[in-house]
DSSP file (Angstrom, degrees, kcal/mol; ACC not computed):
  #  RESIDUE AA STRUCTURE BP1 BP2  ACC     N-H-->O    O-->H-N    N-H-->O    O-->H-N    TCO  KAPPA ALPHA  PHI   PSI    X-CA   Y-CA   Z-CA
    1    1 A M              0   0    0      0, 0.0     4,-0.1     0, 0.0     0, 0.0   0.000 360.0 360.0 360.0 -24.2   39.9  140.8   89.8
    2    2 A T        +     0   0    0      2,-0.1     2,-0.3     0, 0.0     0, 0.0   0.635 360.0  74.5 -87.0 -12.2   39.2  141.0   86.0
    3    3 A R  S    S-     0   0    0      1,-0.0     2,-0.2     0, 0.0     0, 0.0  -0.711  89.4-107.2-100.4 153.6   35.7  142.3   86.4
    4    4 A K        -     0   0    0     -2,-0.3    -2,-0.1     1,-0.1     2,-0.1  -0.551  41.8-109.5 -76.6 140.2   34.7  145.7   87.4
    5    5 A S        -     0   0    0     -2,-0.2     2,-0.5    -4,-0.1    -1,-0.1  -0.339  25.7-147.2 -71.4 151.5   33.2  146.0   90.9
    6    6 A H        -     0   0    0     -2,-0.1     2,-0.6     2,-0.0    -1,-0.0  -0.974   5.4-158.7-121.9 124.3   29.6  146.6   91.4
    7    7 A T        -     0   0    0     -2,-0.5     2,-0.5     2,-0.0    -2,-0.0  -0.899   9.7-146.8-105.5 125.2   28.3  148.6   94.4
    8    8 A A        -     0   0    0     -2,-0.6     2,-1.4     1,-0.0    -2,-0.0  -0.769  13.7-136.2 -89.6 130.2   24.6  148.1   95.4
    9    9 A H    >>  -     0   0    0     -2,-0.5     4,-2.8     1,-0.2     3,-0.8  -0.709  27.1-157.7 -90.9  92.1   23.1  151.3   96.8
   10   10 A Y  T 34 S+     0   0    0     -2,-1.4    -1,-0.2     1,-0.3    -3,-0.0   0.798  77.4  43.9 -49.1 -61.6   21.4  149.5   99.8
   11   11 A P  T 34 S+     0   0    0      0, 0.0    -1,-0.3     0, 0.0     3,-0.1   0.861 123.3  39.5 -59.9 -31.2   18.5  151.7  100.9
   12   12 A D  T <4 S+     0   0    0     -3,-0.8     2,-0.6     1,-0.2    -2,-0.2   0.869 122.3  40.5 -81.8 -39.4   17.4  152.3   97.4
   13   13 A A  S  < S-     0   0    0     -4,-2.8    -1,-0.2     0, 0.0    -5,-0.0  -0.945  81.0-140.2-117.8 115.9   18.1  148.9   96.0
   14   14 A Q        -     0   0    0     -2,-0.6    -5,-0.1    -3,-0.1     2,-0.1  -0.502  26.0-113.7 -75.3 140.6   17.1  145.9   98.1
   15   15 A P        -     0   0    0      0, 0.0     2,-0.9     0, 0.0    -1,-0.1  -0.373  22.6-117.1 -71.5 150.6   19.5  143.0   98.1
   16   16 A A        -     0   0    0     -2,-0.1    -2,-0.0     0, 0.0     0, 0.0  -0.809  40.5-166.0 -88.9 108.1   18.4  139.7   96.5
   17   17 A L        -     0   0    0     -2,-0.9     4,-0.0     1,-0.1    -3,-0.0  -0.639  25.2-102.0 -96.9 150.1   18.6  137.3   99.4
   18   18 A P    >   -     0   0    0      0, 0.0     3,-1.2     0, 0.0    -1,-0.1  -0.314  39.1-110.4 -62.2 154.0   18.5  133.5   99.3
   19   19 A P  T 3  S+     0   0    0      0, 0.0    -2,-0.0     0, 0.0     0, 0.0   0.784 113.8  44.7 -61.7 -28.5   15.1  132.1  100.2
   20   20 A R  T 3  S+     0   0    0    106,-0.1     2,-0.1     2,-0.1    79,-0.0  -0.214  81.6 159.0-110.8  43.4   16.1  130.5  103.5
   21   21 A T    <   -     0   0    0     -3,-1.2     2,-0.8     1,-0.1    80,-0.1  -0.350  41.8-127.4 -58.7 134.9   18.1  133.5  104.8
   22   22 A R        +     0   0    0      1,-0.1     3,-0.1    78,-0.1    -1,-0.1  -0.814  51.4 139.9 -88.3 115.4   18.7  133.7  108.5
   23   23 A G        -     0   0    0     76,-1.7     2,-0.2    -2,-0.8    -1,-0.1   0.631  64.0 -26.0-113.1 -87.5   17.6  137.2  109.7
   24   24 A V  E     -A   99   0A   0     75,-1.3    75,-3.4    77,-0.1    -1,-0.5  -0.717  68.1 -94.6-126.1 178.9   15.8  137.2  113.0
   25   25 A I  E     -A   98   0A   0     -2,-0.2     2,-0.3    73,-0.2    73,-0.2  -0.842  32.8-155.7-102.6 126.2   13.8  134.7  115.0
   26   26 A G  E     -A   97   0A   0     71,-3.2    71,-1.9    -2,-0.5     2,-0.5  -0.773   9.4-139.0-102.3 150.2   10.0  134.8  114.6
   27   27 A L  E     -A   96   0A   0     92,-1.5     2,-1.1    -2,-0.3    96,-0.2  -0.921   9.3-161.8-112.5 120.5    7.7  133.5  117.3
   28   28 A F    >>  -     0   0    0     67,-3.6     3,-1.6    -2,-0.5     4,-0.6  -0.784  17.7-171.6 -93.5  89.4    4.5  131.4  116.5
   29   29 A E  G >4 S+     0   0    0     -2,-1.1     3,-1.0     1,-0.3    -1,-0.2   0.772  74.6  66.3 -60.1 -29.7    2.9  132.0  120.0
   30   30 A E  G 34 S+     0   0    0      1,-0.2    -1,-0.3    -3,-0.1    65,-0.1   0.805 104.2  46.0 -59.0 -31.5    0.1  129.6  119.5
   31   31 A N  G <4 S+     0   0    0     -3,-1.6     2,-0.3    63,-0.1    -1,-0.2   0.594  86.8 105.3 -85.2 -14.5    2.6  126.7  119.5
   32   32 A C    <<  +     0   0    0     -3,-1.0    39,-0.2    -4,-0.6    -5,-0.0  -0.548  40.7 178.2 -79.2 128.3    4.6  127.8  122.4
   33   33 A T        -     0   0    0     -2,-0.3    36,-0.3    37,-0.1    -1,-0.1   0.254  49.1-114.7-108.6  12.4    3.9  125.7  125.6
   34   34 A V        +     0   0    0      1,-0.1    36,-0.1    16,-0.0    -2,-0.1   0.857  63.5 150.7  57.9  40.0    6.4  127.6  127.8
   35   35 A C        -     0   0    0      1,-0.1    -1,-0.1    34,-0.1    -3,-0.0   0.667  48.8-139.5 -76.9 -15.5    8.6  124.5  128.1
   36   36 A M     >  +     0   0    0      1,-0.1     4,-2.1     3,-0.0     5,-0.2   0.541  63.0 128.0  72.7   9.7   11.7  126.8  128.5
   37   37 A L  H  > S+     0   0    0      1,-0.2     4,-2.2     2,-0.2     5,-0.2   0.899  70.9  51.9 -63.0 -39.7   13.9  124.5  126.3
   38   38 A C  H  > S+     0   0    0      1,-0.2     4,-1.1     2,-0.2    -1,-0.2   0.923 112.4  45.0 -64.0 -43.7   14.9  127.4  124.0
   39   39 A A  H  4 S+     0   0    0      1,-0.2     8,-0.2     2,-0.2    -1,-0.2   0.862 114.4  48.6 -69.1 -33.3   16.0  129.6  127.0
   40   40 A R  H  < S+     0   0    0     -4,-2.1    -2,-0.2     1,-0.2    -1,-0.2   0.843 114.8  44.2 -75.0 -34.0   17.9  126.8  128.7
   41   41 A E  H  < S+     0   0    0     -4,-2.2    -1,-0.2    -5,-0.2    -2,-0.2   0.614  84.2 109.9 -86.9 -14.0   19.8  125.7  125.7
   42   42 A C    ><  -     0   0    0     -4,-1.1     3,-0.6    -5,-0.2     5,-0.1  -0.456  58.4-153.5 -64.0 120.7   20.7  129.2  124.4
   43   43 A P  T 3  S+     0   0    0      0, 0.0    -1,-0.2     0, 0.0    -4,-0.0   0.741  95.0  45.6 -71.2 -16.3   24.5  129.5  125.0
   44   44 A D  T 3  S-     0   0    0     -3,-0.0    -2,-0.1     0, 0.0    -3,-0.0   0.554  98.7-134.2 -97.6 -11.5   24.1  133.3  125.3
   45   45 A W    <   +     0   0    0     -3,-0.6    -6,-0.1    -6,-0.1    -5,-0.1   0.936  59.4 138.9  53.0  52.3   21.1  133.4  127.6
   46   46 A C        +     0   0    0     34,-0.1    31,-2.7    -7,-0.0     2,-0.6   0.399  39.1  89.9-105.3   3.4   19.5  136.0  125.5
   47   47 A I  E     -B   76   0B   0     -8,-0.2     2,-0.5    29,-0.2    29,-0.2  -0.885  57.1-166.0-105.3 124.8   15.9  134.6  125.6
   48   48 A Y  E     +B   75   0B   0     27,-3.0    27,-2.7    -2,-0.6     2,-0.4  -0.949   9.4 177.4-113.6 123.5   13.7  135.8  128.4
   49   49 A I  E     +B   74   0B   0     -2,-0.5     2,-0.4    25,-0.2    25,-0.2  -0.987   6.8 179.6-130.0 129.8   10.4  134.0  129.2
   50   50 A D  E     +B   73   0B   0     23,-2.1    22,-3.1    -2,-0.4    23,-2.1  -0.971  15.0 159.0-124.1 144.7    7.9  134.6  131.9
   51   51 A S  E     -B   71   0B   0     -2,-0.4     2,-0.3    20,-0.2    20,-0.2  -0.930  23.9-146.9-150.6 176.3    4.7  132.6  132.5
   52   52 A H  E     -B   70   0B   0     18,-1.7    18,-2.9    -2,-0.3     2,-0.4  -0.952  24.9-110.7-143.2 163.5    2.0  131.7  134.9
   53   53 A K  E     -B   69   0B   0     -2,-0.3     2,-0.4    16,-0.2    16,-0.2  -0.789  29.3-171.2 -99.0 137.9   -0.1  128.6  135.6
   54   54 A E  E     -B   68   0B   0     14,-2.5    14,-2.4    -2,-0.4     2,-0.4  -0.963  22.8-124.5-125.3 145.5   -3.9  128.6  134.8
   55   55 A T  E     -B   67   0B   0     -2,-0.4    12,-0.3    12,-0.2    10,-0.0  -0.781  22.3-155.2 -88.8 131.5   -6.4  126.0  135.8
   56   56 A V  E     -B   66   0B   0     10,-4.0    10,-2.4    -2,-0.4     3,-0.1  -0.907  20.2-119.1-110.1 133.4   -8.4  124.6  132.8
   57   57 A P        -     0   0    0      0, 0.0     7,-0.1     0, 0.0     8,-0.1  -0.245  44.8 -81.0 -69.1 159.1  -11.8  123.1  133.6
   58   58 A P        -     0   0    0      0, 0.0     7,-0.1     0, 0.0     4,-0.1  -0.233  28.7-139.4 -61.2 143.5  -12.3  119.5  132.7
   59   59 A A  S    S+     0   0    0      5,-0.3     6,-0.1    -3,-0.1     3,-0.0   0.819  88.4  31.5 -73.3 -31.2  -13.1  118.6  129.0
   60   60 A A  S >  S-     0   0    0      4,-0.1     3,-2.0     1,-0.0     2,-0.1  -0.903 100.7 -90.7-125.3 154.8  -15.7  116.0  130.0
   61   61 A P  T 3  S+     0   0    0      0, 0.0     3,-0.1     0, 0.0    -2,-0.1  -0.377 114.4  24.2 -63.9 139.8  -18.0  115.9  133.0
   62   62 A G  T 3  S+     0   0    0      1,-0.3    -3,-0.0    -2,-0.1     2,-0.0   0.392  98.0 122.8  89.0  -7.3  -16.5  114.0  135.9
   63   63 A G    <   -     0   0    0     -3,-2.0     2,-0.3     1,-0.1    -1,-0.3  -0.219  63.2-104.5 -81.3 176.3  -13.0  114.7  134.6
   64   64 A R        -     0   0    0     -7,-0.1    -5,-0.3    -3,-0.1    -4,-0.1  -0.710  31.4-100.7-102.0 155.1  -10.3  116.5  136.6
   65   65 A E        -     0   0    0     -2,-0.3     2,-0.3    -7,-0.1    -1,-0.1  -0.405  36.2-154.0 -68.3 144.7   -9.0  120.1  136.3
   66   66 A R  E     -B   56   0B   0    -10,-2.4   -10,-4.0    -2,-0.1     2,-0.4  -0.843   4.2-140.5-116.2 157.7   -5.7  120.5  134.4
   67   67 A S  E     -B   55   0B   0     -2,-0.3     2,-0.3   -12,-0.3   -12,-0.2  -0.924  20.3-176.5-114.1 148.6   -3.2  123.2  134.8
   68   68 A R  E     -B   54   0B   0    -14,-2.4   -14,-2.5    -2,-0.4     2,-0.3  -0.980  28.4-108.2-142.1 154.5   -1.3  124.8  131.9
   69   69 A N  E     -B   53   0B   0     -2,-0.3     2,-0.5   -36,-0.3   -16,-0.2  -0.601  28.3-159.3 -80.4 138.1    1.4  127.3  131.4
   70   70 A V  E     -B   52   0B   0    -18,-2.9   -18,-1.7    -2,-0.3     2,-0.4  -0.982  20.6-121.8-117.3 129.9    0.4  130.7  129.9
   71   71 A L  E     +B   51   0B   0     -2,-0.5   -20,-0.2   -20,-0.2     3,-0.1  -0.557  35.9 166.3 -76.3 125.3    3.0  132.8  128.3
   72   72 A D  E     +     0   0B   0    -22,-3.1     2,-0.4    -2,-0.4   -21,-0.2   0.793  69.1  11.6 -99.9 -43.6    3.4  136.3  129.8
   73   73 A R  E     +B   50   0B   0    -23,-2.1   -23,-2.1    42,-0.1     2,-0.4  -0.996  52.4 172.1-139.7 131.3    6.6  137.4  128.3
   74   74 A F  E     +B   49   0B   0     -2,-0.4     2,-0.4   -25,-0.2    42,-0.3  -0.912  21.6 161.4-137.8 111.3    8.9  136.1  125.4
   75   75 A A  E     -B   48   0B   0    -27,-2.7   -27,-3.0    -2,-0.4     2,-0.5  -0.974  24.9-156.0-134.5 144.8   11.7  138.4  124.5
   76   76 A I  E     -BC  47 114B   0     38,-2.1    38,-2.6    -2,-0.4     2,-1.1  -0.985  13.0-144.3-118.3 130.3   15.0  138.0  122.6
   77   77 A D  E >>  - C   0 113B   0    -31,-2.7     4,-1.8    -2,-0.5     3,-1.7  -0.781  14.6-172.8 -93.9  99.0   17.9  140.3  123.2
   78   78 A F  T 34 S+     0   0    0     34,-2.3    -1,-0.1    -2,-1.1    35,-0.1   0.602  79.4  69.1 -72.1  -9.6   19.4  140.5  119.7
   79   79 A S  T 34 S+     0   0    0     30,-0.2    -1,-0.3     1,-0.1    34,-0.1   0.770 111.8  33.2 -75.1 -22.6   22.4  142.4  121.0
   80   80 A L  T <4 S+     0   0    0     -3,-1.7    -2,-0.2    32,-0.1    -1,-0.1   0.750  95.1 106.6 -93.7 -31.8   23.5  139.2  122.7
   81   81 A C     <  -     0   0    0     -4,-1.8    -5,-0.0     1,-0.1   -39,-0.0  -0.186  48.9-166.0 -55.1 135.8   22.2  136.7  120.2
   82   82 A M        -     0   0    0      0, 0.0    -1,-0.1     0, 0.0    -4,-0.1   0.298  38.8-122.7-106.3   4.6   24.9  134.9  118.1
   83   83 A Y        +     0   0    0      1,-0.1    -2,-0.1     2,-0.0   -61,-0.0   0.882  62.9 144.0  60.0  40.5   22.2  133.6  115.5
   84   84 A C        -     0   0    0      1,-0.0    -1,-0.1     4,-0.0    -3,-0.0   0.801  53.6-137.1 -80.3 -27.5   23.3  130.0  116.1
   85   85 A G     >  +     0   0    0      3,-0.0     4,-1.9    12,-0.0     5,-0.1   0.619  63.4 129.2  84.4  11.3   19.7  128.6  115.8
   86   86 A I  H  > S+     0   0    0      1,-0.2     4,-2.2     2,-0.2     5,-0.2   0.859  71.9  55.7 -65.2 -35.6   20.0  126.2  118.7
   87   87 A C  H  > S+     0   0    0      1,-0.2     4,-1.0     2,-0.2    -1,-0.2   0.907 108.9  46.5 -62.5 -43.8   16.7  127.7  120.1
   88   88 A I  H  4 S+     0   0    0      1,-0.2     8,-0.2     2,-0.2    -1,-0.2   0.886 112.5  50.5 -66.7 -41.0   14.9  126.9  116.9
   89   89 A E  H  < S+     0   0    0     -4,-1.9    -2,-0.2     1,-0.2    -1,-0.2   0.869 111.8  45.4 -65.2 -38.7   16.3  123.4  116.7
   90   90 A V  H  < S+     0   0    0     -4,-2.2    -1,-0.2    -5,-0.1    -2,-0.2   0.597  81.5 110.5 -86.2 -11.2   15.4  122.4  120.2
   91   91 A C    ><  -     0   0    0     -4,-1.0     3,-0.8    -3,-0.2     5,-0.1  -0.505  50.9-165.4 -67.4 116.3   11.9  123.7  120.2
   92   92 A P  T 3  S+     0   0    0      0, 0.0    -1,-0.2     0, 0.0    -4,-0.0   0.605  82.8  48.5 -80.9  -7.2    9.7  120.6  120.2
   93   93 A F  T 3  S-     0   0    0      0, 0.0    -2,-0.1     0, 0.0     0, 0.0   0.202 107.4-114.9-117.6  16.5    6.5  122.4  119.2
   94   94 A D    <   +     0   0    0     -3,-0.8   -63,-0.1    -6,-0.1   -62,-0.1   0.938  68.5 138.3  52.4  55.8    7.7  124.5  116.2
   95   95 A A        +     0   0    0    -64,-0.2   -67,-3.6    -7,-0.1     2,-0.4   0.622  56.1  61.8-101.1 -18.0    7.2  127.8  117.9
   96   96 A L  E     +A   27   0A   0    -69,-0.2     2,-0.3    -8,-0.2   -69,-0.2  -0.905  61.7 171.7-115.8 140.4   10.4  129.5  116.7
   97   97 A F  E     -A   26   0A   0    -71,-1.9   -71,-3.2    -2,-0.4     2,-0.5  -0.974  36.3-107.5-143.5 151.0   11.4  130.1  113.0
   98   98 A W  E     -A   25   0A   0     -2,-0.3   -73,-0.2   -73,-0.2   -76,-0.1  -0.713  33.5-162.9 -75.4 126.0   14.0  131.8  111.0
   99   99 A S  E     -A   24   0A   0    -75,-3.4   -76,-1.7    -2,-0.5   -75,-1.3  -0.898  20.9-138.1-107.3 142.7   12.7  135.0  109.3
  100  100 A P        +     0   0    0      0, 0.0     2,-0.2     0, 0.0   -78,-0.1   0.465  65.1 124.0 -76.9   1.1   14.7  136.7  106.5
  101  101 A E        +     0   0    0     21,-0.2    -2,-0.2     1,-0.2   -77,-0.1  -0.426  25.0 160.8 -63.3 126.7   14.0  140.1  108.0
  102  102 A F        +     0   0    0     -2,-0.2     2,-1.1   -79,-0.1    -1,-0.2   0.396  43.1  93.6-130.5   4.9   17.2  141.8  108.6
  103  103 A E        +     0   0    0      1,-0.2    -1,-0.1     2,-0.0    -2,-0.0  -0.675  46.6 114.3-100.6  79.8   16.3  145.5  108.9
  104  104 A Y        +     0   0    0     -2,-1.1    -1,-0.2    -3,-0.1    -3,-0.0   0.035  34.5 148.8-131.0  24.4   15.9  145.8  112.6
  105  105 A A        -     0   0    0     -3,-0.1     2,-0.3     2,-0.0    -2,-0.0  -0.271  26.2-163.0 -67.4 149.6   18.8  148.1  113.5
  106  106 A E        -     0   0    0      1,-0.1     3,-0.1     3,-0.0     6,-0.1  -0.878  25.7-135.3-126.6 157.6   18.4  150.5  116.5
  107  107 A T  S    S+     0   0    0     -2,-0.3     2,-0.4     1,-0.2    -1,-0.1   0.658  96.2  53.5 -88.1 -17.4   20.3  153.6  117.5
  108  108 A D  S >  S-     0   0    0      1,-0.1     3,-2.1    -3,-0.0    -1,-0.2  -0.983  75.2-144.6-119.7 126.5   20.4  152.4  121.1
  109  109 A I  G >  S+     0   0    0     -2,-0.4     3,-1.6     1,-0.3   -30,-0.2   0.780  99.6  64.4 -59.1 -29.3   21.7  149.0  122.0
  110  110 A R  G >  S+     0   0    0      1,-0.3     3,-0.8     2,-0.1    -1,-0.3   0.706  93.1  63.7 -69.9 -18.3   19.1  148.7  124.8
  111  111 A E  G <  S+     0   0    0     -3,-2.1    -1,-0.3     1,-0.2    -2,-0.2   0.388  79.1  84.5 -88.1   4.2   16.4  148.8  122.2
  112  112 A L  G <   +     0   0    0     -3,-1.6   -34,-2.3    -4,-0.1     2,-0.8   0.405  62.7  97.9 -86.0   1.1   17.6  145.4  120.6
  113  113 A T  E <   -C   77   0B   0     -3,-0.8     2,-0.5   -36,-0.3   -36,-0.3  -0.834  65.0-162.4 -88.3 112.5   15.5  143.4  123.1
  114  114 A H  E     -C   76   0B   0    -38,-2.6   -38,-2.1    -2,-0.8     2,-0.1  -0.867   4.4-143.5-103.4 130.8   12.4  142.6  121.1
  115  115 A E    >>  -     0   0    0     -2,-0.5     4,-1.8   -40,-0.2     3,-0.7  -0.244  36.2 -87.1 -86.7 176.0    9.3  141.4  122.9
  116  116 A R  H 3> S+     0   0    0    -42,-0.3     4,-2.9     1,-0.3   -89,-0.2   0.774 121.9  62.0 -60.9 -31.1    6.8  138.9  121.6
  117  117 A D  H 3> S+     0   0    0      1,-0.2     4,-1.6     2,-0.2    -1,-0.3   0.935 109.0  41.7 -60.6 -44.0    4.7  141.4  119.7
  118  118 A K  H <> S+     0   0    0     -3,-0.7     4,-1.5     2,-0.2    -2,-0.2   0.834 114.7  50.4 -68.2 -34.8    7.6  142.2  117.5
  119  119 A L  H  X S+     0   0    0     -4,-1.8   -92,-1.5   -45,-0.2     4,-0.6   0.851 109.0  53.0 -72.3 -33.6    8.6  138.5  117.2
  120  120 A R  H >X S+     0   0    0     -4,-2.9     3,-0.6   -94,-0.2     4,-0.5   0.864 106.4  53.4 -65.2 -37.9    5.0  137.7  116.2
  121  121 A E  H >< S+     0   0    0     -4,-1.6     3,-1.1     1,-0.2     4,-0.3   0.883 104.7  54.7 -66.0 -35.8    5.1  140.3  113.5
  122  122 A W  H >< S+     0   0    0     -4,-1.5     3,-1.2     1,-0.2     4,-0.3   0.697  91.3  75.6 -71.8 -17.3    8.3  138.8  112.0
  123  123 A M  H X< S+     0   0    0     -4,-0.6     3,-1.3    -3,-0.6    -1,-0.2   0.811  86.7  61.3 -59.9 -30.2    6.5  135.4  111.8
  124  124 A W  T << S+     0   0    0     -3,-1.1    -1,-0.3    -4,-0.5    -2,-0.2   0.667  98.2  56.9 -72.7 -15.2    4.6  136.6  108.8
  125  125 A T  T <  S+     0   0    0     -3,-1.2    -1,-0.3    -4,-0.3    -2,-0.2   0.467  79.0 113.2 -94.8  -1.8    7.8  137.1  106.9
  126  126 A V    <   -     0   0    0     -3,-1.3   -27,-0.1    -4,-0.3  -106,-0.1  -0.546  67.6-128.4 -70.3 127.4    8.9  133.4  107.4
  127  127 A P        -     0   0    0      0, 0.0   -29,-0.1     0, 0.0    -1,-0.1  -0.368  28.2 -94.0 -76.1 160.5    8.9  131.6  104.0
  128  128 A A        -     0   0    0      1,-0.1     3,-0.1    -2,-0.1     0, 0.0  -0.342  49.1 -97.4 -66.1 151.5    7.1  128.4  103.5
  129  129 A P        -     0   0    0      0, 0.0    -1,-0.1     0, 0.0     3,-0.1  -0.371  48.9 -90.6 -70.1 153.4    9.1  125.2  103.9
  130  130 A P        -     0   0    0      0, 0.0     2,-0.0     0, 0.0     0, 0.0  -0.231  51.0 -93.7 -58.1 150.3   10.5  123.6  100.8
  131  131 A A        -     0   0    0      1,-0.1     2,-0.0    -3,-0.1    -3,-0.0  -0.337  44.4-104.5 -65.8 146.3    8.4  121.0   99.1
  132  132 A L        -     0   0    0      1,-0.1    -1,-0.1    -3,-0.1     0, 0.0  -0.333  42.6 -91.5 -64.5 152.0    9.0  117.3  100.1
  133  133 A D    >   -     0   0    0      1,-0.1     3,-2.1     4,-0.1    -1,-0.1  -0.523  31.0-138.9 -58.8 117.6   10.8  115.1   97.6
  134  134 A P  T 3  S+     0   0    0      0, 0.0    -1,-0.1     0, 0.0    -2,-0.1   0.800 104.2  49.7 -57.5 -25.2    8.2  113.5   95.4
  135  135 A K  T 3  S+     0   0    0      2,-0.1     3,-0.1     3,-0.0    -2,-0.1   0.464  89.7 113.4 -88.3  -1.3   10.1  110.2   95.7
  136  136 A A  S <  S-     0   0    0     -3,-2.1     2,-0.1     1,-0.1    -4,-0.0  -0.301  78.5 -95.5 -71.4 154.7   10.4  110.4   99.4
  137  137 A E        -     0   0    0      1,-0.1    -1,-0.1    -2,-0.0    -4,-0.1  -0.420  46.3-101.7 -65.5 140.6    8.7  107.9  101.8
  138  138 A E        -     0   0    0      1,-0.1    -1,-0.1    -2,-0.1     5,-0.0  -0.453  47.2 -99.7 -64.9 134.9    5.2  109.1  103.1
  139  139 A P     >  -     0   0    0      0, 0.0     4,-2.6     0, 0.0     5,-0.2  -0.257  27.2-121.4 -57.1 144.9    5.6  110.4  106.7
  140  140 A K  H  > S+     0   0    0      1,-0.2     4,-2.5     2,-0.2     5,-0.2   0.856 111.4  51.7 -54.2 -41.3    4.6  107.9  109.4
  141  141 A E  H  > S+     0   0    0      2,-0.2     4,-2.0     1,-0.2    -1,-0.2   0.911 111.7  45.8 -66.4 -42.6    2.0  110.2  110.9
  142  142 A V  H  > S+     0   0    0      2,-0.2     4,-2.5     1,-0.2    -2,-0.2   0.922 113.6  50.6 -66.2 -44.8    0.3  110.9  107.4
  143  143 A A  H  X S+     0   0    0     -4,-2.6     4,-2.3     1,-0.2    -2,-0.2   0.893 111.6  46.9 -60.4 -43.1    0.4  107.1  106.6
  144  144 A A  H  X S+     0   0    0     -4,-2.5     4,-2.0    -5,-0.2    -1,-0.2   0.872 112.9  49.6 -72.6 -32.7   -1.2  106.1  109.9
  145  145 A A  H  X S+     0   0    0     -4,-2.0     4,-2.2     2,-0.2    -2,-0.2   0.892 110.9  49.2 -65.3 -43.1   -3.9  108.8  109.5
  146  146 A R  H  X S+     0   0    0     -4,-2.5     4,-2.6     2,-0.2    -2,-0.2   0.923 111.8  48.6 -66.1 -43.4   -4.7  107.7  106.0
  147  147 A K  H  X S+     0   0    0     -4,-2.3     4,-2.8     1,-0.2    -1,-0.2   0.893 110.6  50.7 -65.2 -38.0   -5.0  104.1  107.0
  148  148 A A  H  X S+     0   0    0     -4,-2.0     4,-2.2     1,-0.2    -1,-0.2   0.911 112.1  48.0 -66.3 -39.2   -7.2  104.9  110.0
  149  149 A A  H  X S+     0   0    0     -4,-2.2     4,-2.7     2,-0.2    -2,-0.2   0.913 112.0  48.5 -61.8 -42.9   -9.5  107.0  107.6
  150  150 A E  H  X S+     0   0    0     -4,-2.6     4,-1.9     2,-0.2    -2,-0.2   0.930 112.7  48.8 -65.4 -43.2   -9.6  104.2  105.0
  151  151 A K  H  X S+     0   0    0     -4,-2.8     4,-1.9     2,-0.2    -1,-0.2   0.907 111.6  48.8 -64.0 -39.3  -10.5  101.6  107.8
  152  152 A L  H  X S+     0   0    0     -4,-2.2     4,-1.5     1,-0.2    -2,-0.2   0.933 112.4  48.8 -65.1 -45.6  -13.2  103.9  109.2
  153  153 A A  H  < S+     0   0    0     -4,-2.7    -1,-0.2     1,-0.2    -2,-0.2   0.841 110.4  51.7 -63.7 -31.1  -14.7  104.4  105.6
  154  154 A A  H  < S+     0   0    0     -4,-1.9    -1,-0.2     1,-0.2    -2,-0.2   0.843 108.3  51.2 -74.9 -35.3  -14.6  100.6  105.0
  155  155 A E  H  < S+     0   0    0     -4,-1.9    -2,-0.2    -5,-0.2    -1,-0.2   0.785  92.3  87.1 -73.7 -26.8  -16.5   99.9  108.2
  156  156 A Q  S  < S-     0   0    0     -4,-1.5     3,-0.1    -5,-0.1    -4,-0.0  -0.534  85.3-115.5 -78.4 137.6  -19.4  102.3  107.6
  157  157 A P        -     0   0    0      0, 0.0     3,-0.1     0, 0.0    -1,-0.1  -0.351  39.2 -92.1 -68.4 153.8  -22.2  101.0  105.6
  158  158 A P        -     0   0    0      0, 0.0     2,-0.1     0, 0.0    -4,-0.0  -0.308  50.7 -94.2 -64.0 148.3  -22.9  102.5  102.1
  159  159 A A        -     0   0    0     -3,-0.1     3,-0.4     1,-0.1     2,-0.2  -0.410  39.5-131.9 -65.1 135.6  -25.4  105.4  102.0
  160  160 A E  S    S+     0   0    0      1,-0.2    -1,-0.1    -2,-0.1     0, 0.0  -0.536  75.3  74.9 -83.3 155.9  -29.0  104.4  101.2
  161  161 A G  S    S-     0   0    0     -2,-0.2    -1,-0.2     2,-0.0    -2,-0.0   0.230  83.7-127.4 126.5  -9.7  -31.1  106.2   98.7
  162  162 A G        -     0   0    0     -3,-0.4     2,-0.1     2,-0.0    -3,-0.0  -0.122  53.0 -20.2  70.4-165.5  -29.6  104.9   95.5
  163  163 A D              0   0    0      1,-0.1    -2,-0.0     0, 0.0     0, 0.0  -0.446 360.0 360.0 -79.0 150.7  -28.2  106.9   92.6
  164  164 A V              0   0    0     -2,-0.1    -1,-0.1     0, 0.0    -2,-0.0   0.389 360.0 360.0-103.4 360.0  -29.3  110.5   92.0
C-alpha cells in the first residue's frame, strides 16, 4: 500500500513468467502408446483419444506378429480442463508435458478443443527439465548401463596394431 501500483500493458509488454509455468498441455506423440491412462484418470473427462490396432511384422525370422495401438486422435477440451496435471503425472511414457504457453484464447468456447497437431506444436515450448543435483545419487538405470558398458569393454581384447 505504500508503493505506487504498476500496470503492465499486456499485449505490448509480455509478462515475465516463472520457468515452470503451467500453461497448456503439450503432447510428445512419439511416446504415446495409447494406454488411455490419462483419459481414465482425468476428473473432468476432457481428454479424447481414438486409436486402432495394427499388426507389426516379426522382428526376426520365425518370430510372431505383434499388434500395437496407433493413435488416430488425441484432443483436450481446455474449456473443461481444470489444469490439475493428473494426466501428466499418470502418463507412464512421458508423452504429456506442461507448456508455459498461455495465449490460446478463442472467441467461441467450442474452439477450445485442441487436437493433437496443436498439442504437438506446444511441445516445442516446453522448457528443459532442471539439472540434477550434482550431489545426488546416480540413477539406477544409468549406473546399470555404465557397469554393463565397462564389463563389455573389459571383456574385449585390446586392438592389435600397436601405437600410431
